[in-house]
N, C-alpha and C positions, 0 to 999 in steps of 0.2 A: 508781566504786561497787565493780565486782566487781575491779576488779584492784588497789583500795588495801586491799581487804581481806585480814586474816591469817587463813587458813583451815586448819584441822582437820583431818585427814583420820581416816577410822574405817574400819581394817582388824584390828579384833579385838572382843572382849568388852570389853575394859580401856580400848577407846576411845569405845566407845559409853556405856558407865558414867561418864565424863569429860564426855559431852555432857551425859547425866542428872542429873549434881551440877552441873555451871555450868547449868544451867536449870533447877533445881528440879524433875526428872521433868515439866516441862512442867505444874505446878500453878498453876491460875488464871492459866493462857494463853487465847489465841485461833488460829485460824488465820487470820490477816489477807489474807493474799495467796498465790496458787497459780498456777504459770506451767508451761505441757508444750511441750517443744519435741520436734522430732524432726530428722534430719538429712535427710529426703528433700525433695527441690525439683524444679522444672523450670526448665532456665536458660534463656536468652535465644533459644536456635534450637530450644527447646520438647524438650530431651534431658531425660530423668529422672533422677535420680541416687537411688540409694539407701543407704544405710548402716544401718539397720535397728537403730539405737540411739535411746531417747526418754530424754530428760532432763526431771528435774520439779524446778522449785524453790519451796521454801516458805518462806515468812515467818511467822514467829510473834510475837505481841507477850502481854508478861506484868507483873502488878500487882506488882513488884517493883524495887527502884532500882538493883539489881548485873544486868547482862545481861537489860534488859528487853526488849530484839528479838533475835532471831536468826535466822539464814536455812539453811536447810539444802537443798544440790543433790545431789540423787540422780544417778547417772550410771549408765547400761547396765540399764534399769528391767526389772523382769521380768515384775512386778504390780502393778497400781495399782487400790485399790476406793475409787471414790468413791460414798456416800449421804448422801443427804439425808432426815433423816426429817421427812414431812409431817406427820406423825401429832402430833407434838409442837410446839404453838403458842409454846411459851414461846422468847424470843429469849435467854434467860439460860442456856436447856440447851446452847448450842454452846460453853461455857463447856468448857475440856479439866481435868478435876481431876488427873490422873495416866496420863503415856501410859506406854508400854513402848518400848522400844527391844534388838532383840537380833540378834546376830550369829551364822549358823547356817549353816554348808555354803557358808563364802565368800561369803553374803549378809548386809546389814542389811536386818532390818524393824523398822517403827517403827509403831505404830497406836496410835491416840486412846484406846486405855481399858487398865486396865492389868492387867484380866483376860484381854486378848487372848491367845488362843495360835496357833501356825501350823497345826497341826493340827486345831481347834476346829469342829466341825460349823456353829457360828452366825459363824465370823469374818467374813466378809462383812456381818454387821449393823453394822459398824465401819469408819470409814477406814482403813485402812493400805496402806502400801507397802512392797515388795521392792526392792532393787537390789545391784549388784554391787559398786558404788562409789558412797561418800558422805564428803561434807566438808562441813564447817558452820563459820561464823565471828558473833561479837559484831555488830549492826548497830543501836547504839544511836542512827544518825541516822535511823531508818525508825518510830519511833513517831510515834501519830496518824492522821490519817484519808487522807492525802495516798498516792498508790501509792509503790511503791519497786521493782518486779519488771516491772510493765507498764503502759502506760495503758489509764485504764478505758474502758469502752465507750460508747461517744457513744447513747445511748438517748434 
């Protein structure tokens, strides 16, 4: 899955703009899956290892024929803000109308709302992430209800 994908690196605003153009600024898309991983672990001798780096994988699907699903891999994550608005009971409101993708100060910022700004006092009212590195690939094999990034919780 990951090894076979053709990854596109984001290292400038031009690269971020190419992602936005390819995926239609995330218009009429949804965040289907999210996986968070860090490199800390305890080995079999009970020694703990620290790397202090966090990785976030996001899989988006959208209602367009070309580039219908896309995966973003954020590496060396600096900030990650997840909010679930319980005040809004309309499940249709989780559709992303238009996202924003900014390359500033050698970091990529992605947010679920086009009006989101880095220094805005209400920036944490939205889902957003910043990372020192990011890459993306088209994942046409990842449409539908099945999981692609991780196994679903056994509830």
